[in-house]
C-alpha positions in Angstrom: -141.5 40.7 130.2 -141.7 42.8 133.4 -144.5 45.2 134.2 -144.6 47.7 137.1 -147.7 49.4 138.3 -148.4 51.7 141.2 -151.7 52.1 143.0 -151.5 54.5 145.9 -148.7 53.3 148.1 -148.5 49.8 146.5 -146.2 48.8 143.7 -146.9 45.6 141.8 -144.2 44.0 139.8 -145.6 41.4 137.4 -143.5 38.9 135.6 -144.9 38.2 132.2 -142.4 36.0 130.3 -144.2 32.6 130.3 -142.3 30.4 132.8 -140.3 33.4 133.9 -136.9 31.7 133.4 -133.8 33.6 134.4 -131.3 35.1 132.1 -129.4 38.4 132.0 -132.1 40.2 130.1 -134.6 39.1 132.7 -132.4 40.2 135.6 -131.9 43.7 134.0 -135.6 44.2 133.4 -136.4 43.6 137.1 -133.5 45.8 138.2 -134.9 48.6 136.0 -138.3 48.2 137.7 -136.6 48.3 141.1 -134.9 51.6 140.2 -138.4 53.1 139.9 -139.5 51.6 143.2 -136.4 52.8 145.1 -136.7 56.3 143.5 -140.0 56.8 145.3 -140.4 58.3 148.7 -142.8 57.8 151.6 -144.9 54.8 152.6 -144.8 52.0 150.1 -144.8 48.2 149.6 -143.9 46.0 146.7 -145.9 42.9 145.5 -144.2 40.5 143.1 -146.4 38.2 141.1 -146.6 36.2 137.8 -149.1 36.2 135.0 -148.7 32.5 134.4 -151.0 30.4 136.6 -148.8 27.4 136.5 -145.4 29.0 137.1 -144.2 31.7 139.4 -140.7 31.1 138.0 -139.2 27.9 136.6 -135.6 28.7 137.4 -132.7 29.3 135.1 -133.2 29.6 131.3 -131.3 26.3 130.7 -131.5 26.5 126.9 -129.8 29.9 127.1 -127.2 28.7 129.7 -126.2 25.8 127.6 -126.1 27.6 124.2 -126.1 31.4 124.8 -125.1 32.1 121.2 -128.3 30.4 120.0 -130.4 32.6 122.3 -128.9 36.1 122.1 -132.2 37.6 123.4 -131.1 36.3 126.9 -128.2 38.7 127.1 -124.6 38.4 128.1 -124.1 34.9 129.7 -120.7 35.8 131.2 -122.2 38.4 133.6 -125.3 36.6 134.6 -124.1 35.0 137.9 -122.9 38.1 139.5 -125.8 40.3 138.3 -128.4 37.8 139.4 -126.9 37.4 142.9 -126.6 41.1 143.2 -130.2 41.5 142.3 -131.2 39.0 145.0 -129.1 41.0 147.5 -130.9 44.1 146.4 -134.4 42.6 146.8 -133.6 41.2 150.3 -132.6 44.6 151.5 -135.1 46.8 149.7 -136.0 49.7 152.1 -139.8 48.9 152.0 -141.9 45.8 152.8 -142.0 43.2 150.0 -144.7 40.6 149.5 -144.3 37.6 147.1 -147.4 36.0 145.7 -146.3 32.5 144.6 -149.0 31.4 142.3 -147.3 28.3 140.9 -144.0 26.5 140.7 -141.0 28.4 142.1 -137.8 26.4 141.3 -134.2 27.3 141.8 -133.7 31.0 141.0 -137.4 31.6 141.3 -137.4 30.1 144.8 -134.5 32.3 145.7 -136.3 35.4 144.5 -139.4 34.4 146.6 -137.2 33.9 149.7 -135.7 37.4 149.3 -139.2 38.9 150.0 -140.3 39.8 153.5 -143.6 38.0 153.2 -144.4 35.0 151.1 -147.9 33.7 150.1 -148.1 30.4 148.3 -150.9 28.9 146.3 -152.2 26.0 148.4 -153.8 23.8 145.7 -151.1 23.7 143.1 -147.4 24.2 142.7 -144.1 23.5 144.5 -141.2 25.6 145.8 -137.9 23.8 145.4 -134.2 24.2 145.2 -133.6 21.7 142.4 -129.9 22.1 141.9 -129.1 18.6 143.2 -131.6 17.1 140.8 -129.8 18.9 138.0 -126.4 17.8 139.2 -125.3 21.4 140.0 -123.6 22.7 143.2 -125.3 25.4 145.1 -123.2 28.6 145.3 -122.2 29.8 148.8 -124.3 33.1 148.5 -127.4 31.0 147.7 -126.7 28.6 150.6 -126.3 31.7 152.9 -129.7 32.9 151.8 -131.4 29.6 152.4 -129.6 29.1 155.7 -130.8 32.5 156.9 -134.4 32.2 155.8 -135.2 28.6 156.6 -135.3 26.6 159.9 -132.3 24.2 160.2 -134.2 21.0 159.3 -136.1 22.6 156.5 -132.8 24.1 155.1 -131.2 20.6 154.9 -134.2 19.0 153.3 -134.4 21.9 150.8 -130.8 22.2 149.7 -129.4 18.7 150.2 -132.5 16.5 149.5 -134.1 18.8 147.0 -137.5 18.4 148.6 -140.4 19.9 146.8 -142.7 21.8 149.1 -146.4 22.2 148.5 -148.2 25.3 149.8 -149.6 23.4 152.8 -146.2 21.8 153.6 -144.3 25.1 153.1 -146.7 26.8 155.5 -146.2 24.2 158.2 -142.4 24.3 157.6 -142.2 28.1 158.0 -141.1 28.7 154.4 -144.2 30.9 153.7 -146.4 32.8 156.0 -149.6 32.2 154.2 -151.1 29.5 151.9 -154.4 30.2 150.2 -156.4 29.3 147.1 -155.5 31.0 143.9 -158.5 33.4 143.9 -157.4 34.7 147.3 -153.7 35.0 146.6 -153.4 38.5 145.1 -156.2 40.0 147.3 -154.3 38.9 150.4 -151.1 40.2 149.0 -152.8 43.6 148.4 -154.3 43.6 151.9 -150.9 42.8 153.5 -149.1 45.4 151.3 -151.6 48.1 152.4 -151.1 47.2 156.1 -147.3 47.1 155.8 -146.7 50.1 153.5 -146.6 52.7 156.4 -143.5 51.0 157.8 -141.6 52.4 154.9 -142.4 56.0 155.7 -138.8 56.4 156.9 -136.9 54.4 154.3 -133.5 54.9 156.0 -134.8 53.3 159.2 -136.6 50.4 157.5 -133.8 49.7 155.0 -131.1 50.2 157.6 -132.5 47.6 159.9 -132.9 45.2 156.9 -129.2 45.6 156.2 -128.4 44.6 159.8 -130.7 41.6 159.6 -129.5 40.3 156.2 -126.1 41.9 155.7 -122.8 41.9 157.5 -124.3 41.7 161.0 -126.4 38.6 160.2 -125.9 35.7 162.5 -124.7 33.0 160.2 -122.0 30.3 160.1 -120.2 32.2 157.4 -118.0 35.3 157.3 -120.8 37.6 156.4 -124.6 37.7 156.1 -126.7 36.6 153.2 -127.1 40.0 151.6 -123.4 40.6 151.7 -122.5 37.3 150.0 -125.2 37.9 147.4 -124.0 41.4 146.5 -120.4 40.2 146.4 -120.9 36.8 144.9 -117.7 37.1 142.8 -115.7 36.8 146.0 -117.2 33.5 147.0 -117.0 31.3 143.8 -116.1 27.7 144.4 
């Protein structure tokens, strides 16, 4: 489901669960991998990628959400929301540079995960990033809105969350959603190159992580009581 490898100063987290849909078991496997990343010391960077060439992550495991008793492999449905949001808050404040290689569609929760990384590279020839809750008739939770508001320019934020716009790699690059858009063959090599360049920034994890907390935590400049990371990590306090 989740594979973690380390080559020198570069960790690579690979999602290998088909469409990589989100349930509690999936959240906990990623959290376990991050335990190993955070236990390391010295220069480091993390790359997140998917095995599936069509999907980076296709959002929530809807079959499990609608009938968790029929899909016990997905884990405890009752704790999913809080654990998922907390994981997003953890990724956005990891004390080392993070690079997301978006090789295909990234919808809903998958798009959230991508946004929580420091650098995003999207495949230019295939795939969309999209917050598709409106299409599904679902309200977007406040912590998720805070994340999108903090990471996206104002006009892009509105088109993304209210109009459910699907962004191609080319359009996402122009909109400032991703920093790079390349062909599939160049996606992971570029991620590795950037990870190697950025890893030295994490030599002092306290400094790198501490500044991230200021950017994305309680000190963030947002039209909300607290910043994106704070809301994500305390999602139970902000339920509609």
